[in-house]
Structures are given as structure tokens and as C-alpha cells.
C-alpha positions in Angstrom: 88.8 123.3 108.7 90.0 125.9 111.3 92.0 128.5 110.1 94.4 126.8 113.3 94.1 123.2 111.3 95.2 125.4 108.2 98.1 126.9 109.6 99.4 123.6 111.2 98.5 121.8 107.8 100.4 124.5 105.9 103.7 123.9 108.6 103.7 120.2 107.9 103.4 120.5 104.1 106.3 123.0 104.3 108.2 120.9 106.9 107.9 117.6 104.8 109.1 119.7 101.6 111.8 120.0 103.4 113.2 116.8 104.6 116.5 115.9 102.7 116.8 112.5 100.7 120.0 112.8 99.4 121.8 110.1 101.8 123.9 107.5 100.1 124.3 104.5 102.6 126.3 103.0 99.4 129.3 105.6 99.6 130.1 104.6 103.6 130.4 101.5 105.5 127.4 100.6 107.3 126.9 100.2 111.1 124.3 96.7 111.7 121.8 99.8 112.8 122.2 101.1 108.8 121.8 97.8 107.7 118.9 97.1 109.6 116.9 100.6 108.8 117.5 99.6 105.0 115.7 96.4 105.5 113.1 97.7 107.3 112.6 100.5 104.7 113.1 98.0 101.5 110.2 95.8 103.3 108.3 99.2 103.4 108.5 99.9 99.9 107.9 96.5 98.9 104.6 96.6 100.7 103.6 99.8 99.3 104.4 99.4 95.6 102.6 95.8 96.1 99.5 97.7 97.5 99.3 100.3 95.1 99.0 97.8 92.4 96.5 95.6 94.4 94.3 98.7 95.1 95.0 100.8 92.1 96.7 103.7 93.2 93.4 104.5 95.6 95.7 106.5 98.5 96.8 109.1 96.1 93.7 109.0 93.6 90.8 107.8 95.1 87.5 107.3 93.2 85.8 110.0 95.4 82.4 108.0 95.7 81.5 109.2 99.2 84.2 111.6 100.2 85.0 114.6 98.3 88.0 115.8 101.0 91.4 116.1 99.0 94.0 113.6 99.1 96.4 114.6 101.8 92.9 115.0 104.1 92.2 111.6 103.2 95.5 110.2 104.1 95.6 112.1 107.5 91.9 110.4 108.5 93.7 107.1 107.5 96.4 108.1 109.9 94.1 108.9 112.6 92.3 105.5 112.4 95.3 104.2 112.7 97.1 106.0 115.8 93.6 105.5 117.2 93.9 101.4 116.9 97.5 101.8 118.4 96.0 104.3 121.1 93.6 101.8 122.1 96.1 98.7 122.2 93.3 96.6 119.6 94.2 95.6 116.3 91.7 93.8 114.1 91.6 90.3 114.5 93.9 89.5 110.9 95.9 92.4 112.0 98.9 92.4 114.4 99.9 95.3 116.0 103.1 95.0 114.0 100.9 95.1 110.6 98.9 98.6 112.0 102.4 100.0 112.9 103.5 99.1 109.1 100.5 100.6 107.6 101.3 103.9 109.4 104.7 104.0 108.3 103.1 103.1 105.1 100.5 106.2 105.1 103.1 108.7 106.5 105.1 107.8 103.4 102.1 108.3 101.1 101.3 111.3 102.9 104.5 112.5 102.1 104.2 111.6 98.2 101.3 113.5 98.2 102.1 117.2 100.4 105.2 116.8 97.5 102.3 116.9 94.7 100.5 119.5 96.4 103.3 121.8 96.8 104.6 120.8 93.1 100.8 121.7 91.6 100.5 125.0 93.5 104.1 126.1 92.3 103.1 125.0 88.8 106.3 122.3 88.3 106.7 118.9 88.1 108.5 116.5 90.7 
């Protein structure tokens, strides 16, 4: 990894760690958009939890048979693959573009989890 890539990765990790997660929609009246956001996030959460059970936490705890890259780098490769598919406008025969976007969103969530874990490990703290 080049120094520029290392700096970018460090900046991304720091930015992801700073994103607040304290918004509580139940405390205010929700707009239609906010309800739709909640539904999409609930769908995404359900998909991630289902896949995590089905694949045995392989995204965040890979077997490392062929690749020795760390979890964050492996997730970035998966994100690159999904972005490449979107940019080419092609989906797999059994996967719609909507599925590809949904998977991309899921990988971004997993990237956030992985970067938070990395930061916690570097600081010697628990999440």
C-alpha cells in the first residue's frame, strides 16, 4: 500500500469513527422520508443479519485460505467489485442492479463495523 493510500485509509477510518449514531426518531414526529429511511435501514439490517448467520461471519472473520489481507482491505475489495459492476451497468444473471446497490450498502455497514473494531483494538478498548 502506498503512503497516499495509507493516509486515505487513516482519514477514512477517522471519519467513519466520528459519525454520530445518537439520533432517536421515536422522540419526534416522523416525515414520510424518515419513515422510508427507517424501512430501508430495517431491510438492510435484516439482510445483513441473515447473511451473517448463513455465511458464519465470513465478512468480518474470514477463513484466510487464499488472502492474508486484513478485514478492512478485504471489504474494500468487495466494495470495489460492486462499484465496478454498477459502473459497467451489468449485474449477474441472478442479481438485479437493486440487489447490487443493496449489497453495496451492506458492505459499507460492514466496513464501518470493521473500522470501529480496528480503532478499538488500536486504542486497546472495547466497542
